[in-house]
C-alpha positions in Angstrom: -7.8 -8.8 17.7 -5.7 -6.4 15.6 -5.0 -6.9 12.0 -1.5 -8.0 10.8 0.5 -5.6 8.6 0.4 -8.3 5.9 -3.4 -7.7 5.6 -3.0 -4.0 4.7 -4.2 -3.1 1.1 -3.5 -0.1 -1.1 -6.5 2.3 -1.1 -8.1 0.9 2.1 -8.4 3.0 5.3 -7.4 1.8 8.7 -7.4 3.0 12.3 -4.3 2.5 14.5 -4.5 2.9 18.2 -1.1 2.8 20.0 -0.2 4.3 23.4 -3.5 6.3 23.4 -2.8 7.9 20.1 -5.4 7.3 17.4 -4.4 7.6 13.7 -6.7 7.0 10.7 -4.8 6.5 7.5 -5.1 5.3 3.9 -2.4 3.0 2.5 -0.7 4.7 -0.5 2.2 2.2 -1.2 3.2 -1.2 0.1 7.0 -1.8 0.5 8.6 -5.1 0.9 10.3 -4.1 4.1 6.9 -3.4 5.7 7.6 0.3 5.9 4.4 1.2 4.0 3.7 4.8 2.8 0.5 6.1 4.4 -1.7 9.3 4.2 -3.4 10.5 7.3 -7.1 10.9 6.3 -7.6 13.8 8.7 -4.6 16.0 8.0 -3.6 14.6 4.5 0.0 14.4 5.7 2.1 11.5 4.4 4.1 9.3 6.7 5.6 5.8 6.9 4.3 3.0 9.1 7.6 2.9 11.1 7.0 6.6 12.0 3.8 5.5 13.7 5.4 2.6 15.6 8.7 4.2 16.6 7.9 3.7 20.3 6.9 0.0 19.8 3.5 -1.5 20.5 1.7 -0.5 23.7 -0.9 -2.5 25.6 -3.7 -0.7 23.9 -2.3 -1.5 20.3 -5.1 -2.1 17.8 -5.3 -2.0 14.0 -8.6 -2.2 12.3 -10.1 -1.4 8.9 -12.7 1.4 8.8 
């Protein structure tokens, strides 16, 4: 069962799978509107959580701590 976005913690790393796309990221900042600032641990690019979920949640959606 996937984690809730309320369980994300600053400095922890997570893996998000959605529509076949795997993203591993570290949480840099937690915002009240749940649009958290993230850093991809493979490319070191920064993004926001809403950028990863702009298509919605697919049948393969999974969020886990790594």
